[in-house]
N, C-alpha and C positions, 0 to 999 in steps of 0.2 A: 262886027264885033260889038256887043254891046258893053258899057262901061264896068257891069258889076264882073264881067271876067275879064280876070286879065288872063296874057297868054303864059306862054310856059317858058318861054325866051325872057319876058319881063320880067317873070320871079326869078329867074335863075342869074340874070343880069343885077338885080335890085342885091340876090344875096350873095353870089360870087365875084363881080367885077373887078375889085379891088383884089382881090387872090389873084385872078386870072392873069392882071398887069402886074405883079409883085413877082409871080412864075417865070412871063415872059421876061422880066427885067433881067431874071435871076440867070435865064436860059444864054439870054446874052452876055452877062458878065463872062460867066463861065466860057463861053467861044470867044469871047475878044480879049480875055484877059491878058494883060502885059503889051495887047497891040497901039493901043493909046489908052492914059493912062488917064486923060482926062475923061473922055466917055465911061471907062472903068468905074470912077469915082462916082459918077452922076447918076449911072445903071445900079451900081451901089447903094447910093443914095437912094435913088426909089424902090429897090427892094423892100429898104428899111420902112422907109414910108409908105408907101402901100402895103406891107405885109402886115403894118402896123393896123392900117384904117381896115383891111380886111380882116384882119383879127376882133376887132374891136365889133365890127359889123356884125360878125358872125355871132358875136356874144351877145350883143343886143337885139339881137332875131332869136336865138334861141333862150335868152331870158323872156321877150315877150309872149312866145308861144307856149311857156310851161304854166 
C-alpha cells in the first residue's frame, strides 16, 4: 500500500475510535450496574472522558473538512 492512500479502517479509527470505546464502556456500565460499584464508577468515568474526547475529535474533523 502506498503512503498516499490510507485504508478505510485507518480513516474510521481516526474519526470514531474514542466514540466506540465510550459506547463499549456505556454498555458495560448498563450490564454491570450495581454488581461492583468500583467498576461501575470507573466505567462511568470512561464513558464521560472518552465521549468527550470523541465529541471534540468529530467537531475538529468536521470543522477542518468544511
